[in-house]
ZAMARGU-4260 file (C-alpha; in steps of 0.2 Angstrom, whole numbers, plus 5000, padded with zeros to 4 digits):
<rodrens>
0) 5098/4905/5081 | 5102/4921/5091 | 5100/4940/5088 | 5115/4952/5089 | 5106/4969/5088
5) 5114/4981/5076 | 5110/4998/5070 | 5100/4999/5054 | 5112/5005/5040 | 5107/5018/5027
10) 5105/5013/5009 | 5122/5010/5002 | 5127/5024/4990 | 5129/5013/4975 | 5112/5005/4978
15) 5104/5022/4980 | 5112/5028/4964 | 5107/5013/4953 | 5089/5012/4960 | 5086/5031/4958
20) 5093/5030/4940 | 5082/5014/4936 | 5066/5021/4943 | 5065/5039/4938 | 5046/5038/4938
25) 5045/5031/4956 | 5043/5013/4963 | 5033/5007/4977 | 5048/5001/4988 | 5058/5017/4985
30) 5043/5026/4991 | 5040/5015/5006 | 5058/5018/5011 | 5057/5037/5008 | 5040/5040/5016
35) 5041/5027/5031 | 5059/5027/5034 | 5063/5012/5045 | 5050/5007/5057 | 5059/4995/5067
40) 5076/4991/5076 | 5083/4974/5079 | 5079/4976/5098 | 5060/4976/5094 | 5062/4957/5089
45) 5073/4952/5104 | 5060/4941/5112 | 5059/4930/5096 | 5077/4925/5098 | 5089/4916/5110
50) 5103/4926/5118 | 5116/4914/5112 | 5119/4904/5096 | 5122/4907/5078 | 5117/4925/5072
55) 5103/4925/5060 | 5096/4937/5047 | 5091/4954/5053 | 5073/4953/5058 | 5068/4970/5052
60) 5073/4965/5035 | 5063/4949/5036 | 5047/4958/5042 | 5048/4970/5026 | 5051/4955/5015
65) 5035/4947/5022 | 5025/4962/5017 | 5033/4962/5000 | 5029/4944/4998 | 5011/4948/5001
70) 5010/4963/4990 | 5017/4953/4975 | 5010/4935/4979 | 5027/4927/4980 | 5032/4911/4988
75) 5047/4910/4999 | 5058/4904/4985 | 5053/4918/4974 | 5055/4931/4988 | 5073/4925/4992
80) 5077/4926/4973 | 5070/4944/4973 | 5081/4949/4987 | 5096/4943/4977 | 5091/4950/4960
85) 5080/4966/4962 | 5087/4983/4965 | 5071/4990/4972 | 5071/4977/4985 | 5090/4980/4989
90) 5086/4998/4991 | 5072/4996/5004 | 5082/4983/5013 | 5098/4994/5014 | 5108/4980/5005
95) 5123/4982/4994 | 5122/4977/4976 | 5133/4962/4978 | 5123/4955/4992 | 5119/4937/4988
100) 5104/4935/5000 | 5099/4920/5010 | 5091/4903/5009 | 5072/4904/5007 | 5069/4893/5022
105) 5074/4908/5033 | 5057/4916/5029 | 5046/4902/5035 | 5056/4901/5051 | 5054/4919/5054
110) 5035/4918/5052 | 5035/4903/5064 | 5044/4915/5077 | 5031/4928/5074 | 5016/4916/5077
115) 5024/4909/5093 | 5029/4926/5099 | 5012/4933/5104 | 5015/4951/5106 | 5028/4951/5092
120) 5015/4948/5079 | 5010/4966/5083 | 5026/4971/5075 | 5020/4965/5058 | 5003/4974/5061
125) 5013/4990/5064 | 5021/4989/5048 | 5005/4983/5039 | 4995/4998/5046 | 5008/5010/5041
130) 5009/5004/5023 | 4990/5004/5022 | 4990/5022/5029 | 5001/5027/5014 | 4990/5017/5002
135) 5005/5005/4998 | 4994/4990/5004 | 4976/4989/5001 | 4963/4977/5008 | 4958/4962/4997
140) 4940/4961/4994 | 4928/4965/5009 | 4939/4957/5022 | 4951/4968/5032 | 4969/4965/5028
145) 4978/4961/5044 | 4993/4951/5049 | 4983/4934/5049 | 4978/4937/5030 | 4996/4942/5026
150) 5003/4926/5034 | 4989/4915/5026 | 4991/4922/5009 | 5010/4918/5010 | 5006/4900/5016
155) 4995/4898/5001 | 5008/4903/4989 | 5021/4891/4996 | 5008/4877/4995 | 5005/4881/4977
160) 5024/4880/4974 | 5026/4864/4984 | 5013/4854/4976 | 5016/4860/4959 | 5035/4857/4960
165) 5032/4840/4968 | 5021/4834/4954 | 5032/4842/4940 | 5048/4833/4948 | 5039/4816/4948
170) 5034/4818/4930 | 5051/4823/4924 | 5059/4808/4933 | 5046/4796/4926 | 5048/4803/4909
175) 5067/4799/4909 | 5064/4781/4915 | 5048/4777/4905 | 5043/4790/4893 | 5031/4779/4883
180) 5021/4775/4899 | 5020/4793/4904 | 5012/4797/4887 | 4998/4785/4890 | 4994/4794/4907
185) 4995/4812/4904 | 4987/4824/4891 | 4992/4840/4882 | 4986/4851/4896 | 4999/4843/4908
190) 5013/4849/4897 | 5007/4867/4899 | 5004/4866/4917 | 5020/4857/4922 | 5032/4861/4908
195) 5042/4874/4917 | 5047/4877/4935 | 5032/4883/4946 | 5043/4896/4954 | 5047/4904/4937
200) 5029/4906/4932 | 5016/4918/4938 | 5007/4909/4952 | 4988/4911/4952 | 4978/4923/4963
205) 4963/4921/4975 | 4949/4910/4967 | 4960/4905/4953 | 4973/4899/4965 | 4962/4887/4973
210) 4955/4881/4957 | 4973/4878/4951 | 4978/4869/4967 | 4963/4858/4965 | 4967/4854/4947
215) 4985/4849/4953 | 4978/4838/4966 | 4967/4829/4953 | 4982/4827/4942 | 4993/4820/4955
220) 4979/4808/4961 | 4977/4802/4943 | 4995/4799/4942 | 4996/4790/4958 | 4981/4779/4954
225) 4989/4773/4938 | 5005/4769/4948 | 4998/4760/4963 | 4983/4751/4955 | 4994/4742/4942
230) 5002/4725/4946 | 5014/4725/4931 | 5032/4722/4936 | 5038/4738/4926 | 5026/4749/4936
235) 5033/4742/4952 | 5050/4749/4947 | 5042/4766/4944 | 5034/4766/4961 | 5051/4764/4969
240) 5057/4781/4962 | 5061/4793/4976 | 5051/4807/4967 | 5036/4795/4967 | 5037/4792/4985
245) 5038/4810/4989 | 5023/4813/4978 | 5013/4800/4988 | 5018/4808/5004 | 5014/4826/4999
250) 4997/4821/4992 | 4993/4812/5009 | 4997/4828/5018 | 4989/4841/5006 | 4974/4833/4999
255) 4959/4821/5002 | 4947/4814/4990 | 4929/4818/4992 | 4918/4804/4986 | 4900/4809/4980
260) 4886/4798/4986
</rodrens>
């Protein structure tokens, strides 16, 4: 992935017209664009990219999206969808209304570049401090809100989506293959937690987020225990489902069981 520096375009006329008509009482992202303008140019991020290769998304946009993710507690998938669908985001990012956005994996790749770049992480700090000085981003709790907290919060949101969607997908596939068996393993609360896509629901915040992840971990472990502790031939077939193997691998990576003495 390489960077071909380009001048930052103004907000497209049609995007500006629709955004200003839709948000007559103001909007945080319209305010951010109007009060802060554009803090960066592509050259500020040159050290993060190779000189040759396929051009990537404009890094100044990705830096702004990272802050917006933090403000709204969005996962990468949700943030990429917001770029495609929200007029206030398109206004801040100088995008035309018809812009279709990018794959959500671009955001995690960009954060990886920031973390590896040393001095380049200061670019995110620059934007964050400017937002804080305008009252657009506030510290959470007693801790100072800095770039580490921003990246950590986004990582946690993606973890929520990953584990929740992994378990939901496994349950859906198991329900197709053996619905009667699934009903013997789950209870009504599971249907409420995993009945819709995790990315479409409002992911929990702060302390509730950790409690939610722990509950998902317990549920997944409960399901895996029933799958792997049974010697029945029909359960052996369920263990061979791709979604079940994915669930097992994700739970090995994301959770461990504390055994009380």
